[in-house]
C-alpha positions in Angstrom: 131.0 113.9 110.6 127.8 115.0 110.3 125.3 113.8 112.9 122.6 111.4 112.2 119.6 113.3 112.3 115.4 112.2 112.0 114.9 115.4 109.4 117.4 114.0 107.0 116.4 110.2 107.3 112.6 111.4 106.8 113.5 114.1 103.7 115.5 110.3 102.1 112.3 108.5 102.6 110.2 111.3 100.4 113.3 111.0 97.7 112.9 107.6 97.7 109.4 107.2 97.4 109.9 110.4 94.4 112.0 108.2 92.9 109.7 104.7 92.6 106.9 106.5 91.9 109.1 108.3 88.9 110.0 105.0 87.4 106.6 103.5 88.0 105.2 106.1 85.9 107.7 105.7 83.7 107.2 102.2 83.2 103.7 102.3 82.8 104.1 105.0 79.8 106.4 102.6 78.0 104.2 99.0 78.7 101.3 101.2 77.1 102.9 102.8 74.3 104.3 99.6 73.2 108.0 100.5 74.1 110.3 103.0 73.3 112.6 101.8 71.0 114.7 105.1 71.2 117.6 104.1 69.0 115.1 103.2 66.0 112.8 106.7 66.2 115.6 108.7 67.2 115.5 111.8 68.7 112.3 113.8 67.4 110.6 110.9 67.3 111.5 110.1 71.5 110.1 113.7 71.6 106.8 112.8 70.4 106.3 110.0 71.8 107.2 111.1 75.3 104.8 114.5 74.6 102.6 111.7 74.2 102.8 109.9 76.9 102.0 112.5 79.9 103.3 109.5 82.6 106.5 109.6 81.3 107.2 113.3 81.7 105.4 113.3 85.3 107.6 110.3 85.9 110.7 113.0 84.8 109.1 115.7 87.1 109.2 113.5 90.5 112.7 112.6 89.6 113.5 116.8 89.1 112.0 117.0 92.8 113.4 113.7 93.9 117.3 115.6 93.0 116.4 119.1 94.5 115.8 117.5 98.0 118.0 115.3 97.4 120.6 117.9 97.8 119.1 118.7 101.6 120.1 115.6 102.4 123.3 115.5 101.4 123.9 118.3 103.1 122.8 117.2 106.4 124.6 113.1 105.6 127.7 111.6 105.1 127.9 110.6 101.4 128.6 107.2 102.3 125.3 107.0 104.4 123.4 108.8 102.2 123.9 106.9 99.0 123.7 103.4 99.7 120.2 104.3 101.0 119.2 104.8 97.4 118.9 101.1 97.1 116.1 101.0 99.2 114.4 101.6 96.5 115.2 98.2 95.7 112.1 97.5 98.1 109.3 99.7 96.7 110.3 98.5 92.7 110.0 94.9 94.1 106.5 95.7 95.4 105.2 97.7 92.5 106.4 95.0 89.8 104.8 92.2 91.6 101.3 93.7 92.2 101.2 96.3 89.2 103.3 94.7 86.6 102.5 91.1 87.6 106.2 90.2 87.8 107.3 87.1 89.1 109.2 87.5 92.6 110.6 84.4 93.9 112.2 83.9 97.1 116.0 84.3 95.7 114.9 88.1 94.7 113.6 88.8 97.7 116.8 87.1 100.1 118.7 89.8 97.5 116.7 92.5 98.3 117.0 91.5 101.9 120.7 91.4 101.5 121.1 94.6 100.4 118.3 96.3 103.1 120.4 94.5 105.8 123.4 96.3 104.4 122.0 99.8 104.5 120.7 99.4 107.8 124.4 98.6 108.9 125.3 101.7 107.2 123.1 103.9 108.5 123.8 102.5 112.0 127.7 103.1 111.8 126.9 107.0 111.8 
């Protein structure tokens, strides 16, 4: 069992922010390009569309950096503590969805995110 440490928590927070950033850039690219009909355009068409949408490539790069950093998090925290922390991305994506993409955010959605976050809090505290 690993002892909870501040370094691992800070690194996990950075990973979470990178994932939110990657998702946001990919969503922006998809919205701006009119969608990504993967099944309709095939792999070659998809690659051409990726090359024309640098936000997608940057988004994947952020995911890659996050994945590499996540290895350090996994080496410092129990898996059953580290992995639930990923669900904290729901907080960031709720705000990004609301304020960048003008998505509706109602009380039910906020309550769901708060329930998930409270669960993560208890998981972290259990270590």
